[in-house]
Backbone as XML, in Angstrom:
<?xml version="1.0"?>
<chain id="A" units="angstrom">
  <residue number="1" name="MET">
    <atom name="N" x="-30.683" y="25.041" z="-13.073"/>
    <atom name="CA" x="-30.331" y="23.847" z="-13.818"/>
    <atom name="C" x="-28.892" y="23.924" z="-14.341"/>
  </residue>
  <residue number="2" name="GLU">
    <atom name="N" x="-28.495" y="25.123" z="-14.757"/>
    <atom name="CA" x="-27.131" y="25.285" z="-15.261"/>
    <atom name="C" x="-26.102" y="25.034" z="-14.164"/>
  </residue>
  <residue number="3" name="LYS">
    <atom name="N" x="-26.441" y="25.411" z="-12.920"/>
    <atom name="CA" x="-25.525" y="25.166" z="-11.806"/>
    <atom name="C" x="-25.322" y="23.672" z="-11.592"/>
  </residue>
  <residue number="4" name="LEU">
    <atom name="N" x="-26.399" y="22.917" z="-11.718"/>
    <atom name="CA" x="-26.315" y="21.471" z="-11.547"/>
    <atom name="C" x="-25.431" y="20.849" z="-12.629"/>
  </residue>
  <residue number="5" name="VAL">
    <atom name="N" x="-25.652" y="21.252" z="-13.868"/>
    <atom name="CA" x="-24.851" y="20.729" z="-14.977"/>
    <atom name="C" x="-23.388" y="21.119" z="-14.794"/>
  </residue>
  <residue number="6" name="GLN">
    <atom name="N" x="-23.132" y="22.360" z="-14.406"/>
    <atom name="CA" x="-21.758" y="22.810" z="-14.186"/>
    <atom name="C" x="-21.123" y="22.041" z="-13.027"/>
  </residue>
  <residue number="7" name="GLY">
    <atom name="N" x="-21.884" y="21.789" z="-11.975"/>
    <atom name="CA" x="-21.367" y="21.019" z="-10.845"/>
    <atom name="C" x="-21.003" y="19.599" z="-11.246"/>
  </residue>
  <residue number="8" name="ILE">
    <atom name="N" x="-21.835" y="18.982" z="-12.066"/>
    <atom name="CA" x="-21.545" y="17.628" z="-12.541"/>
    <atom name="C" x="-20.297" y="17.627" z="-13.423"/>
  </residue>
  <residue number="9" name="LYS">
    <atom name="N" x="-20.172" y="18.634" z="-14.289"/>
    <atom name="CA" x="-18.977" y="18.732" z="-15.136"/>
    <atom name="C" x="-17.720" y="18.906" z="-14.290"/>
  </residue>
  <residue number="10" name="ASN">
    <atom name="N" x="-17.802" y="19.772" z="-13.289"/>
    <atom name="CA" x="-16.647" y="19.989" z="-12.410"/>
    <atom name="C" x="-16.265" y="18.700" z="-11.692"/>
  </residue>
  <residue number="11" name="PHE">
    <atom name="N" x="-17.263" y="17.974" z="-11.210"/>
    <atom name="CA" x="-17.010" y="16.713" z="-10.517"/>
    <atom name="C" x="-16.385" y="15.696" z="-11.471"/>
  </residue>
  <residue number="12" name="TRP">
    <atom name="N" x="-16.877" y="15.644" z="-12.694"/>
    <atom name="CA" x="-16.405" y="14.670" z="-13.677"/>
    <atom name="C" x="-14.940" y="14.904" z="-14.041"/>
  </residue>
  <residue number="13" name="TYR">
    <atom name="N" x="-14.547" y="16.164" z="-14.158"/>
    <atom name="CA" x="-13.188" y="16.475" z="-14.592"/>
    <atom name="C" x="-12.217" y="16.715" z="-13.435"/>
  </residue>
  <residue number="14" name="ASP">
    <atom name="N" x="-12.686" y="16.608" z="-12.212"/>
    <atom name="CA" x="-11.818" y="16.808" z="-11.053"/>
    <atom name="C" x="-10.867" y="15.619" z="-10.927"/>
  </residue>
  <residue number="15" name="GLU">
    <atom name="N" x="-9.575" y="15.892" z="-10.862"/>
    <atom name="CA" x="-8.584" y="14.822" z="-10.798"/>
    <atom name="C" x="-8.028" y="14.609" z="-9.394"/>
  </residue>
  <residue number="16" name="ALA">
    <atom name="N" x="-8.481" y="15.352" z="-8.419"/>
    <atom name="CA" x="-7.959" y="15.210" z="-7.060"/>
    <atom name="C" x="-8.285" y="13.832" z="-6.495"/>
  </residue>
  <residue number="17" name="GLY">
    <atom name="N" x="-9.462" y="13.335" z="-6.752"/>
    <atom name="CA" x="-9.842" y="12.013" z="-6.265"/>
    <atom name="C" x="-9.024" y="10.914" z="-6.915"/>
  </residue>
  <residue number="18" name="ALA">
    <atom name="N" x="-8.735" y="11.068" z="-8.195"/>
    <atom name="CA" x="-7.926" y="10.072" z="-8.904"/>
    <atom name="C" x="-6.522" y="10.012" z="-8.321"/>
  </residue>
  <residue number="19" name="THR">
    <atom name="N" x="-5.984" y="11.150" z="-7.960"/>
    <atom name="CA" x="-4.654" y="11.183" z="-7.361"/>
    <atom name="C" x="-4.648" y="10.450" z="-6.027"/>
  </residue>
  <residue number="20" name="ALA">
    <atom name="N" x="-5.675" y="10.654" z="-5.231"/>
    <atom name="CA" x="-5.766" y="9.970" z="-3.943"/>
    <atom name="C" x="-5.852" y="8.458" z="-4.144"/>
  </residue>
  <residue number="21" name="VAL">
    <atom name="N" x="-6.601" y="8.034" z="-5.132"/>
    <atom name="CA" x="-6.714" y="6.602" z="-5.419"/>
    <atom name="C" x="-5.367" y="6.044" z="-5.869"/>
  </residue>
  <residue number="22" name="GLU">
    <atom name="N" x="-4.650" y="6.789" z="-6.692"/>
    <atom name="CA" x="-3.337" y="6.333" z="-7.148"/>
    <atom name="C" x="-2.374" y="6.182" z="-5.974"/>
  </residue>
  <residue number="23" name="TYR">
    <atom name="N" x="-2.360" y="7.147" z="-5.076"/>
    <atom name="CA" x="-1.498" y="7.037" z="-3.904"/>
    <atom name="C" x="-1.917" y="5.862" z="-3.031"/>
  </residue>
  <residue number="24" name="GLY">
    <atom name="N" x="-3.197" y="5.639" z="-2.896"/>
    <atom name="CA" x="-3.675" y="4.495" z="-2.119"/>
    <atom name="C" x="-3.218" y="3.175" z="-2.715"/>
  </residue>
  <residue number="25" name="LEU">
    <atom name="N" x="-3.275" y="3.062" z="-4.035"/>
    <atom name="CA" x="-2.812" y="1.840" z="-4.693"/>
    <atom name="C" x="-1.311" y="1.642" z="-4.521"/>
  </residue>
  <residue number="26" name="MET">
    <atom name="N" x="-0.547" y="2.732" z="-4.603"/>
    <atom name="CA" x="0.899" y="2.619" z="-4.400"/>
    <atom name="C" x="1.214" y="2.150" z="-2.983"/>
  </residue>
  <residue number="27" name="VAL">
    <atom name="N" x="0.531" y="2.706" z="-2.003"/>
    <atom name="CA" x="0.762" y="2.307" z="-0.611"/>
    <atom name="C" x="0.399" y="0.841" z="-0.419"/>
  </residue>
  <residue number="28" name="ALA">
    <atom name="N" x="-0.707" y="0.405" z="-1.025"/>
    <atom name="CA" x="-1.118" y="-0.991" z="-0.902"/>
    <atom name="C" x="-0.085" y="-1.925" z="-1.531"/>
  </residue>
  <residue number="29" name="LEU">
    <atom name="N" x="0.440" y="-1.572" z="-2.697"/>
    <atom name="CA" x="1.446" y="-2.418" z="-3.344"/>
    <atom name="C" x="2.742" y="-2.472" z="-2.541"/>
  </residue>
  <residue number="30" name="ILE">
    <atom name="N" x="3.138" y="-1.346" z="-1.972"/>
    <atom name="CA" x="4.337" y="-1.328" z="-1.134"/>
    <atom name="C" x="4.130" y="-2.197" z="0.099"/>
  </residue>
  <residue number="31" name="ALA">
    <atom name="N" x="2.938" y="-2.122" z="0.693"/>
    <atom name="CA" x="2.642" y="-2.943" z="1.867"/>
    <atom name="C" x="2.698" y="-4.427" z="1.520"/>
  </residue>
  <residue number="32" name="VAL">
    <atom name="N" x="2.155" y="-4.800" z="0.370"/>
    <atom name="CA" x="2.197" y="-6.209" z="-0.053"/>
    <atom name="C" x="3.643" y="-6.656" z="-0.249"/>
  </residue>
  <residue number="33" name="ALA">
    <atom name="N" x="4.468" y="-5.809" z="-0.839"/>
    <atom name="CA" x="5.878" y="-6.150" z="-1.043"/>
    <atom name="C" x="6.600" y="-6.317" z="0.290"/>
  </residue>
  <residue number="34" name="ILE">
    <atom name="N" x="6.335" y="-5.434" z="1.232"/>
    <atom name="CA" x="6.977" y="-5.528" z="2.549"/>
    <atom name="C" x="6.535" y="-6.790" z="3.268"/>
  </residue>
  <residue number="35" name="ILE">
    <atom name="N" x="5.244" y="-7.078" z="3.233"/>
    <atom name="CA" x="4.734" y="-8.280" z="3.903"/>
    <atom name="C" x="5.338" y="-9.532" z="3.280"/>
  </residue>
  <residue number="36" name="GLY">
    <atom name="N" x="5.422" y="-9.573" z="1.950"/>
    <atom name="CA" x="6.025" y="-10.726" z="1.283"/>
    <atom name="C" x="7.487" y="-10.904" z="1.650"/>
  </residue>
  <residue number="37" name="THR">
    <atom name="N" x="8.226" y="-9.811" z="1.718"/>
    <atom name="CA" x="9.641" y="-9.871" z="2.079"/>
    <atom name="C" x="9.825" y="-10.342" z="3.512"/>
  </residue>
  <residue number="38" name="VAL">
    <atom name="N" x="9.031" y="-9.812" z="4.413"/>
    <atom name="CA" x="9.140" y="-10.196" z="5.823"/>
    <atom name="C" x="8.789" y="-11.670" z="6.001"/>
  </residue>
  <residue number="39" name="ARG">
    <atom name="N" x="7.768" y="-12.135" z="5.292"/>
    <atom name="CA" x="7.392" y="-13.545" z="5.403"/>
    <atom name="C" x="8.497" y="-14.439" z="4.842"/>
  </residue>
  <residue number="40" name="ALA">
    <atom name="N" x="9.115" y="-14.036" z="3.737"/>
    <atom name="CA" x="10.176" y="-14.845" z="3.134"/>
    <atom name="C" x="11.419" y="-14.870" z="4.022"/>
  </residue>
  <residue number="41" name="LEU">
    <atom name="N" x="11.764" y="-13.737" z="4.586"/>
    <atom name="CA" x="12.944" y="-13.670" z="5.447"/>
    <atom name="C" x="12.668" y="-14.182" z="6.848"/>
  </residue>
  <residue number="42" name="GLY">
    <atom name="N" x="11.416" y="-14.217" z="7.231"/>
    <atom name="CA" x="11.055" y="-14.631" z="8.586"/>
    <atom name="C" x="11.495" y="-16.041" z="8.906"/>
  </residue>
  <residue number="43" name="VAL">
    <atom name="N" x="11.354" y="-16.949" z="7.956"/>
    <atom name="CA" x="11.735" y="-18.341" z="8.184"/>
    <atom name="C" x="13.240" y="-18.440" z="8.396"/>
  </residue>
  <residue number="44" name="GLY">
    <atom name="N" x="14.006" y="-17.761" z="7.571"/>
    <atom name="CA" x="15.457" y="-17.786" z="7.718"/>
    <atom name="C" x="15.914" y="-17.138" z="9.012"/>
  </residue>
  <residue number="45" name="LEU">
    <atom name="N" x="15.299" y="-16.039" z="9.370"/>
    <atom name="CA" x="15.671" y="-15.356" z="10.613"/>
    <atom name="C" x="15.289" y="-16.176" z="11.833"/>
  </residue>
  <residue number="46" name="ASP">
    <atom name="N" x="14.211" y="-16.927" z="11.732"/>
    <atom name="CA" x="13.794" y="-17.775" z="12.848"/>
    <atom name="C" x="14.876" y="-18.814" z="13.137"/>
  </residue>
  <residue number="47" name="GLY">
    <atom name="N" x="15.409" y="-19.417" z="12.086"/>
    <atom name="CA" x="16.485" y="-20.391" z="12.263"/>
    <atom name="C" x="17.743" y="-19.748" z="12.816"/>
  </residue>
  <residue number="48" name="LEU">
    <atom name="N" x="18.053" y="-18.553" z="12.359"/>
    <atom name="CA" x="19.231" y="-17.838" z="12.849"/>
    <atom name="C" x="19.100" y="-17.523" z="14.333"/>
  </residue>
  <residue number="49" name="PHE">
    <atom name="N" x="17.943" y="-17.033" z="14.746"/>
    <atom name="CA" x="17.732" y="-16.730" z="16.160"/>
    <atom name="C" x="17.758" y="-17.999" z="17.004"/>
  </residue>
  <residue number="50" name="ALA">
    <atom name="N" x="17.290" y="-19.106" z="16.471"/>
    <atom name="CA" x="17.341" y="-20.377" z="17.201"/>
    <atom name="C" x="18.792" y="-20.804" z="17.413"/>
  </residue>
  <residue number="51" name="GLN">
    <atom name="N" x="19.636" y="-20.619" z="16.400"/>
    <atom name="CA" x="21.056" y="-20.960" z="16.537"/>
    <atom name="C" x="21.740" y="-20.067" z="17.565"/>
  </residue>
  <residue number="52" name="VAL">
    <atom name="N" x="21.429" y="-18.783" z="17.536"/>
    <atom name="CA" x="22.026" y="-17.852" z="18.501"/>
    <atom name="C" x="21.588" y="-18.209" z="19.911"/>
  </residue>
  <residue number="53" name="THR">
    <atom name="N" x="20.315" y="-18.536" z="20.068"/>
    <atom name="CA" x="19.800" y="-18.907" z="21.387"/>
    <atom name="C" x="20.472" y="-20.183" z="21.878"/>
  </residue>
  <residue number="54" name="ALA">
    <atom name="N" x="20.644" y="-21.149" z="21.000"/>
    <atom name="CA" x="21.286" y="-22.405" z="21.394"/>
    <atom name="C" x="22.750" y="-22.175" z="21.760"/>
  </residue>
  <residue number="55" name="ALA">
    <atom name="N" x="23.410" y="-21.251" z="21.070"/>
    <atom name="CA" x="24.813" y="-20.973" z="21.355"/>
    <atom name="C" x="24.991" y="-20.270" z="22.694"/>
  </residue>
  <residue number="56" name="LEU">
    <atom name="N" x="23.979" y="-19.518" z="23.101"/>
    <atom name="CA" x="24.078" y="-18.822" z="24.382"/>
    <atom name="C" x="23.856" y="-19.802" z="25.504"/>
  </residue>
</chain>
């Protein structure tokens, strides 16, 4: 029984999983920022490429 209680305590205070979750959240936020930037710049770049194509 003491092993079970000690195992639960170890699991409760283990911070390795929390670190993985934090890194996952950071990666997700960076991905959202990149997607937003690409979508915002995509419209402008589309017009630029259309002008270059027309000039050629």
